[in-house]
C-alpha positions as CSV (number, residue, x, y, z in Angstrom):
1,M,0.0,0.0,0.0
2,I,1.4,3.4,-1.0
3,K,0.6,5.9,1.8
4,E,0.4,9.7,1.7
5,T,-0.6,12.3,4.2
6,A,-3.5,14.6,3.1
7,T,-5.7,17.3,4.5
8,V,-9.4,17.1,4.6
9,V,-10.9,20.0,2.6
10,A,-14.6,18.9,2.5
11,V,-16.9,16.4,4.3
12,D,-20.3,15.4,2.9
13,G,-21.7,12.5,4.9
14,D,-19.4,9.5,4.4
15,T,-17.8,11.2,1.3
16,V,-14.6,13.1,2.0
17,T,-12.5,15.3,-0.2
18,V,-8.8,15.4,0.7
19,E,-6.0,17.4,-0.7
20,A,-2.3,16.2,-0.9
21,A,0.8,17.9,-2.2
22,I,2.4,16.3,-5.3
23,K,5.9,15.7,-4.3
24,S,8.9,15.7,-6.6
25,T,11.8,13.2,-6.2
26,C,14.3,16.0,-6.9
27,N,14.7,16.7,-3.1
28,A,16.0,13.2,-2.5
29,C,18.9,13.4,-5.0
30,Q,22.5,14.2,-3.8
31,A,23.1,16.3,-7.0
32,Q,20.2,18.7,-6.3
33,S,22.4,21.8,-5.9
34,D,24.0,21.2,-9.3
35,C,20.9,20.0,-11.2
36,G,18.8,22.3,-13.3
37,T,15.7,20.1,-12.9
38,G,15.9,20.5,-9.1
39,V,16.1,24.2,-9.4
40,I,13.1,24.4,-11.6
41,S,11.0,22.1,-9.4
42,R,11.8,24.2,-6.4
43,A,11.0,27.4,-8.2
44,I,7.6,26.3,-9.4
45,A,4.9,26.4,-6.7
46,P,4.0,23.0,-5.2
47,K,1.0,21.5,-6.8
48,T,-1.8,19.8,-5.0
49,Q,-4.3,17.1,-6.0
50,Q,-7.7,16.5,-4.6
51,L,-9.3,13.1,-4.2
52,T,-12.8,12.3,-3.2
53,L,-13.3,9.0,-1.4
54,R,-15.7,7.3,1.0
55,T,-14.9,6.7,4.6
56,P,-16.8,5.2,7.6
57,V,-14.4,7.1,9.9
58,P,-15.7,10.5,11.1
59,V,-13.3,13.3,10.0
60,R,-13.4,17.1,10.1
61,V,-12.3,19.8,7.7
62,G,-8.6,20.7,8.2
63,Q,-7.7,17.3,9.8
64,Q,-4.6,15.4,8.6
65,V,-5.4,11.9,7.4
66,T,-3.4,9.0,5.8
67,V,-4.6,8.0,2.4
68,G,-3.5,4.7,0.7
69,I,-3.6,3.4,-2.8
70,P,-2.9,-0.3,-3.5
71,E,0.5,-0.9,-5.1
72,A,-0.8,-3.7,-7.2
73,G,-3.3,-1.3,-8.8
74,I,-0.7,1.2,-9.7
75,L,1.7,-1.4,-11.0
76,S,-0.9,-3.1,-13.2
77,A,-2.2,0.3,-14.5
78,S,1.3,1.3,-15.3
79,A,1.9,-1.9,-17.2
80,W,-1.4,-1.5,-19.1
81,L,-0.7,2.2,-20.0
82,Y,3.0,1.9,-20.9
83,L,3.8,-1.7,-22.0
84,L,0.7,-2.6,-24.1
85,P,0.8,0.6,-26.3
86,L,4.5,0.0,-26.9
87,I,3.9,-3.6,-27.8
88,A,1.0,-2.5,-30.1
89,F,3.3,0.1,-31.8
90,I,6.0,-2.4,-32.5
91,G,3.6,-5.1,-33.7
92,A,1.7,-2.6,-35.9
93,Y,5.0,-1.2,-37.3
94,L,6.2,-4.7,-38.2
95,A,2.9,-5.6,-39.8
96,S,2.6,-2.3,-41.6
97,T,6.2,-2.6,-42.9
98,S,5.6,-6.0,-44.4
99,L,2.3,-5.0,-46.0
100,L,3.6,-1.7,-47.4
101,I,6.8,-3.3,-48.8
102,S,4.6,-5.8,-50.7
103,S,2.6,-2.8,-52.1
104,G,5.8,-1.0,-53.2
105,F,6.2,1.6,-50.4
106,T,9.7,0.9,-49.2
107,H,10.5,3.9,-47.1
108,E,10.7,3.4,-43.3
109,L,8.4,6.4,-42.5
110,W,5.3,5.0,-44.3
111,P,4.6,2.4,-41.6
112,M,4.7,5.1,-38.9
113,L,1.3,6.5,-39.8
114,P,-0.8,3.3,-39.3
115,S,1.4,2.4,-36.3
116,A,0.8,5.7,-34.6
117,L,-3.0,5.5,-35.3
118,I,-3.2,1.9,-33.9
119,T,-1.1,2.9,-30.9
120,F,-3.4,5.9,-30.2
121,F,-6.5,3.7,-30.4
122,V,-5.0,1.0,-28.2
123,Y,-4.1,3.7,-25.6
124,K,-7.6,5.2,-25.7
125,L,-9.1,1.7,-25.3
126,I,-6.9,0.9,-22.3
127,A,-7.6,4.3,-20.7
128,Y,-11.4,3.6,-21.1
129,K,-11.0,0.2,-19.6
130,L,-9.0,1.4,-16.6
131,H,-11.4,4.2,-16.0
132,R,-14.6,2.3,-16.3
133,V,-14.1,-1.4,-15.6
134,E,-11.4,-1.5,-13.0
135,R,-12.1,1.7,-11.1
136,T,-12.4,0.0,-7.7
137,K,-9.0,-1.6,-8.0
138,Y,-7.2,1.8,-8.2
139,Q,-9.5,3.6,-5.7
140,P,-7.7,5.4,-2.8
141,V,-8.8,4.5,0.7
142,L,-8.7,6.4,4.0
143,L,-6.3,4.5,6.2
144,G,-6.5,6.5,9.4
145,Q,-6.4,9.9,11.1
146,Q,-3.4,11.7,12.4
147,N,-3.9,12.7,16.0
148,H,-1.6,15.8,16.2
149,S,-3.9,18.0,14.1
């Protein structure tokens, strides 16, 4: 379970809206004083993300809570969104190359168009599947309250 501390910004019955700061990994690197990316990430105002989730635990606005997201959900979503479109692109490129060469189009750039289109549609299909079908698998949950708030 990946855990993050968030602040409750709204409560509506058993539905809670929490806000958490999006953290950059640049603060953990030893080369942060010499790195341009670290300077830029520190210069830009920290961003926040709001999540709405259900909880049986009573909370109040302004309270610090711990929110968790299952690691298996994030790992499988990452595999779906990164690996499958890449495999689709490579497969579509190889198939397009063999089909177009037999048609007389021998340049390497011709197969890029059908490959890009197929990859785009595969990505959209996966995004739809992840958003609609497996929504509960990636749903964040409220793990607990922090007492010092």
